[in-house]
C-alpha positions in Angstrom: 169.5 77.2 120.9 165.8 76.4 120.8 163.6 75.3 118.2 162.0 78.9 117.5 165.5 80.1 117.0 166.7 77.5 114.7 163.3 77.9 112.7 164.3 81.6 112.5 167.7 80.9 111.8 166.1 79.1 108.4 164.7 81.9 107.1 167.9 83.8 107.0 171.4 83.2 105.3 170.6 79.0 106.0 167.5 79.1 104.0 169.8 80.3 100.7 172.1 77.3 101.4 169.3 75.1 102.1 167.9 76.0 98.5 171.2 75.7 96.8 172.0 72.1 98.3 168.7 70.9 96.9 169.0 72.5 93.5 172.2 71.2 92.8 171.4 67.6 94.3 172.8 65.0 91.3 170.1 63.3 89.5 168.1 66.4 89.8 165.7 67.5 86.4 167.8 70.7 86.0 169.4 70.9 82.1 171.1 73.3 80.5 169.9 74.7 77.3 171.4 73.1 74.6 173.8 75.8 72.5 173.1 78.6 74.8 176.4 80.3 76.4 174.8 82.6 78.9 177.8 83.9 80.7 177.9 87.6 80.9 174.3 88.3 79.9 171.8 89.7 82.4 168.5 89.3 83.5 165.9 91.3 85.3 163.7 89.4 87.7 160.1 91.1 89.0 158.7 89.7 92.2 156.5 91.2 94.7 156.3 94.3 92.5 160.2 94.9 92.5 162.9 94.3 89.8 166.2 92.8 90.4 169.3 92.5 88.0 171.1 89.2 88.0 174.3 88.5 86.2 174.8 84.9 84.5 178.2 82.9 85.2 179.6 80.4 83.1 178.6 77.7 85.9 174.8 79.0 86.0 172.8 76.4 84.3 169.4 78.5 84.5 168.0 81.8 85.6 166.9 80.1 88.8 170.4 78.9 89.1 172.2 82.1 89.0 169.7 83.6 90.9 169.6 81.5 93.8 173.5 82.0 93.7 173.5 85.5 94.2 170.5 85.5 97.1 167.4 85.7 95.3 164.6 84.4 97.3 162.9 82.4 94.6 160.2 79.6 94.5 161.1 76.5 92.9 160.6 72.7 94.2 162.7 70.2 91.7 161.6 67.1 93.3 160.0 64.0 91.4 159.9 65.7 87.6 157.3 68.2 89.6 158.5 71.9 88.6 155.8 73.9 88.1 156.5 76.2 91.3 159.6 78.0 89.1 157.1 79.1 86.4 157.9 82.8 85.8 156.5 85.0 82.7 158.7 86.3 80.1 158.2 90.0 79.4 160.8 91.0 77.1 163.8 89.5 75.4 164.4 85.8 74.2 164.7 82.6 76.5 165.7 79.5 75.7 164.2 76.4 77.5 165.8 73.1 78.3 163.3 70.9 79.1 159.5 71.0 80.1 158.3 69.3 82.7 154.8 70.9 83.6 153.9 73.9 81.3 150.7 73.5 79.0 150.2 74.5 75.3 148.6 77.7 76.4 151.2 78.6 79.1 153.9 78.2 76.6 151.9 80.5 74.1 151.5 83.4 76.5 155.2 83.3 77.2 155.9 81.3 80.6 159.0 79.4 81.1 160.5 77.2 84.1 163.2 79.3 85.4 165.1 76.3 86.6 165.6 75.4 82.5 165.8 78.4 81.4 168.7 80.9 79.8 168.7 84.0 78.1 169.5 84.0 74.6 169.4 87.9 74.3 170.0 91.1 76.4 167.3 93.0 78.0 165.5 89.8 79.5 162.8 90.6 81.8 160.7 87.7 83.7 157.9 88.1 86.0 157.5 85.6 89.3 154.5 88.1 90.2 152.5 86.8 86.9 153.0 82.5 87.5 149.3 82.1 87.4 146.3 80.7 89.2 147.8 77.6 89.9 150.8 78.5 91.5 149.2 81.3 93.7 150.8 82.2 97.1 147.1 81.2 98.4 145.9 78.2 97.1 141.7 78.5 97.4 139.7 75.0 97.9 136.0 74.6 98.5 134.4 71.9 100.1 130.6 72.1 100.2 130.2 75.2 102.7 133.8 75.5 103.9 136.6 77.3 102.0 140.0 76.5 102.6 142.8 78.5 102.3 145.7 77.1 102.4 149.5 79.2 102.7 151.6 78.2 99.8 154.9 80.1 100.0 157.1 76.7 100.9 160.3 78.0 99.7 159.5 80.9 102.4 158.2 78.5 105.0 154.9 80.2 104.3 156.2 83.6 105.6 153.3 86.3 105.4 154.6 88.9 103.3 152.5 91.6 102.2 151.4 89.9 99.0 150.2 87.1 101.0 148.3 88.7 103.6 146.8 90.8 100.9 145.4 87.6 99.3 144.1 86.4 102.6 142.5 89.4 103.5 140.9 89.8 99.9 139.9 86.0 100.2 138.1 86.4 103.3 136.1 89.6 102.4 134.7 87.6 99.1 134.1 85.0 101.5 132.1 87.4 104.0 129.5 88.5 100.9 129.3 84.8 99.8 126.1 83.4 101.4 127.4 79.9 100.2 129.7 80.0 102.7 129.6 79.0 106.2 133.1 78.5 107.5 136.6 79.1 106.3 139.9 77.1 107.4 143.4 78.5 107.1 146.0 75.7 106.4 149.7 75.5 105.7 152.0 72.6 104.8 153.2 69.6 106.8 156.4 71.4 108.2 155.1 75.0 108.3 151.7 76.6 109.1 153.8 80.1 108.8 157.1 80.8 110.3 156.8 84.4 110.8 156.7 87.4 108.8 158.7 87.7 105.7 162.1 89.0 107.2 163.7 90.1 103.7 160.6 92.5 103.4 160.9 93.4 106.9 164.7 94.3 106.5 164.1 96.8 103.9 162.2 99.0 106.5 162.9 102.0 108.3 161.1 103.8 111.0 159.4 105.8 108.2 158.2 103.2 105.9 157.2 101.0 108.9 154.9 103.9 110.5 153.4 103.9 107.0 153.4 100.0 106.4 150.2 98.2 104.5 150.9 95.5 107.0 148.3 96.9 109.8 145.4 97.5 107.7 145.7 94.2 106.5 145.5 92.7 109.7 142.6 94.8 110.8 140.6 93.7 107.3 141.5 89.7 107.8 140.2 90.2 111.6 136.9 92.0 110.6 135.6 88.4 108.9 132.5 87.6 110.7 132.0 84.1 110.1 133.7 81.1 111.9 137.5 81.0 110.9 139.6 77.8 111.9 143.1 77.5 111.6 144.5 74.1 111.0 148.3 74.1 112.0 150.7 71.5 111.5 154.4 72.5 111.9 155.6 75.8 113.1 153.6 78.9 113.9 156.0 81.3 114.7 155.5 85.3 115.1 153.1 86.6 112.3 151.8 82.7 111.8 151.3 82.3 115.7 149.3 85.8 115.0 147.7 84.5 112.6 146.1 81.1 114.3 145.6 83.6 117.4 143.2 85.7 115.3 141.1 82.7 114.4 138.2 81.4 116.1 139.5 77.7 116.5 142.9 76.1 116.3 143.2 72.4 115.1 146.7 71.4 115.7 148.7 68.5 114.3 150.7 66.6 117.1 153.6 68.2 115.6 152.7 71.9 115.8 154.8 74.3 117.8 153.4 77.9 118.8 156.1 80.7 119.3 156.4 84.4 119.3 160.5 85.0 119.2 160.6 88.1 118.1 162.4 89.3 120.5 165.4 87.6 119.5 165.5 89.9 116.6 165.6 92.7 118.2 161.9 93.7 117.9 158.2 92.6 119.7 155.3 91.0 118.1 153.2 93.8 116.5 150.1 91.9 114.9 148.3 91.3 118.3 151.1 88.4 119.5 150.9 90.0 123.1 147.3 90.7 123.0 145.9 88.0 122.1 148.2 85.5 123.8 147.8 86.8 127.3 144.0 86.5 126.4 144.3 82.9 125.5 146.9 81.3 127.7 147.4 83.8 130.7 149.8 86.5 132.1 152.4 83.8 133.0 152.9 81.8 130.1 152.1 84.6 127.6 154.9 86.8 129.5 157.7 83.7 129.3 156.8 83.1 125.2 157.2 86.6 124.6 160.0 87.8 126.7 161.9 84.9 126.0 161.3 83.9 122.6 160.5 80.1 123.3 158.1 78.2 121.5 155.7 75.6 123.1 154.4 72.4 121.4 151.0 71.1 120.8 150.2 69.2 123.9 151.0 72.1 126.0 149.4 74.6 124.0 146.4 72.5 124.4 146.7 72.7 128.3 147.1 76.4 128.0 143.9 76.7 126.4 145.6 77.8 123.2 144.6 74.8 121.0 141.0 73.0 121.3 141.9 69.8 119.5 145.4 67.7 118.6 145.5 65.0 115.9 148.2 63.3 113.9 150.0 65.8 111.6 148.4 63.7 108.7 145.1 64.2 109.7 145.2 67.4 110.9 143.6 69.2 107.9 140.7 66.7 107.8 139.9 67.0 111.0 139.5 70.8 110.4 137.5 70.3 107.8 135.3 67.8 109.5 134.8 70.1 112.5 134.3 73.1 110.0 131.5 70.9 108.0 129.9 70.4 111.4 129.7 74.0 112.1 129.0 75.3 108.6 125.4 73.1 109.1 124.2 75.7 111.6 122.6 79.1 111.3 124.5 81.8 109.5 122.6 84.5 111.6 123.2 82.5 114.7 126.8 81.4 114.2 127.7 85.4 113.4 126.1 86.5 116.6 127.7 83.7 118.7 131.2 84.7 117.1 130.7 88.3 118.1 129.9 88.0 121.6 132.7 85.5 122.1 135.1 88.1 120.7 133.4 90.9 122.9 134.1 88.8 125.8 137.5 89.3 125.8 137.0 93.2 125.1 134.3 94.2 127.8 133.5 93.7 131.4 131.6 90.8 132.4 128.1 92.7 132.9 128.6 94.6 129.4 128.9 91.2 127.8 125.9 89.8 129.6 124.1 92.7 128.3 125.2 92.7 124.7 124.8 88.9 124.8 121.0 89.2 125.7 120.9 91.9 122.8 122.0 89.3 120.4 120.1 86.5 121.7 116.8 88.9 121.5 117.7 89.6 117.9 117.9 86.3 116.8 114.4 85.2 118.1 112.7 87.7 115.2 114.7 85.4 112.5 113.4 82.8 110.3 116.3 80.6 111.1 115.2 80.4 114.9 111.9 79.5 113.8 113.2 76.6 111.6 115.6 75.6 114.3 112.9 74.8 117.1 110.4 73.4 114.6 113.2 70.8 113.2 113.9 69.8 116.8 110.2 69.2 117.6 109.5 67.2 114.4 112.9 65.1 114.7 114.2 66.4 111.6 117.3 68.2 110.3 117.2 71.8 109.8 117.4 73.9 107.1 118.7 77.5 107.3 118.7 79.8 105.1 120.2 82.9 106.9 117.1 85.0 107.3 
């Protein structure tokens, strides 16, 4: 079994056993709410717009415990007393919480609880994991001067790209596209996973009519429409849709632990978000065909040799170097950056002569901008240019 297949298997049944093993580790911070007998009670869990009824047994210490035992894919990270990822909001009914490790007073007042510490004390309880609040978004957004960093934040699902997360990425990039204070965007993951693919649980529910009417192609089109420089900072696995997201970016900065693959063939399907088309344009026919048809992944060094990756750094420093490069790029004229990106992307779609003609047209248009005059003046005067995007 290669590493790509192993990573995919982790997203299936093995994923649940890993969750349960970590959740029930002796010495953890899970406590049963004092005096609460929840056996026989039920809780409706709302996640990704869907409701699921969970029945509690005598051995369940919490709502989260019961849900995980019954195969639900819920977020949590019970490590070292940090217990905010399992936050949810009580929409109906009453819930008792054994301990509070992270919730603020205003969150408690608004009806939030920690699902790993809570049990129902009434019937007809409904808790909402889609209302976890900005602090627990599946997409974390940080500003670094003129650089916007988008961090994929579904660690419980190996950063699998479900429709909700793709929607957040599309919306964040659309907002950044119209924000003159943002020059470059960086998309990053966590130390082990950039994104391990699409959400298989979500995909498994779709038959042919649902697939034909799926919103995902429109979401990918919205992400691809971003006109400013886009950098992928990749640590760990970038598989399937995760690899396709990296391929969509203008530059890929990789950690030395990064792996890239399109293993969809092992599931009886094929890449469907640009993987075959963008990969072959990046690494050539031979390697692209091998990766797509075998499902094998490649490491960071192979990816760099093939032209997929720009730079490789120690995994602990990948984001730092990606942000440093983004900061350098963001200093340049926004108009020139947009035109240069357009010309680079067009080169993959048209003949050489058509590309040269388009390049010359864009070059000529830039000659009429204030930024062009500022850049030349600053060079002649030996000073740093102050580009305005005009």
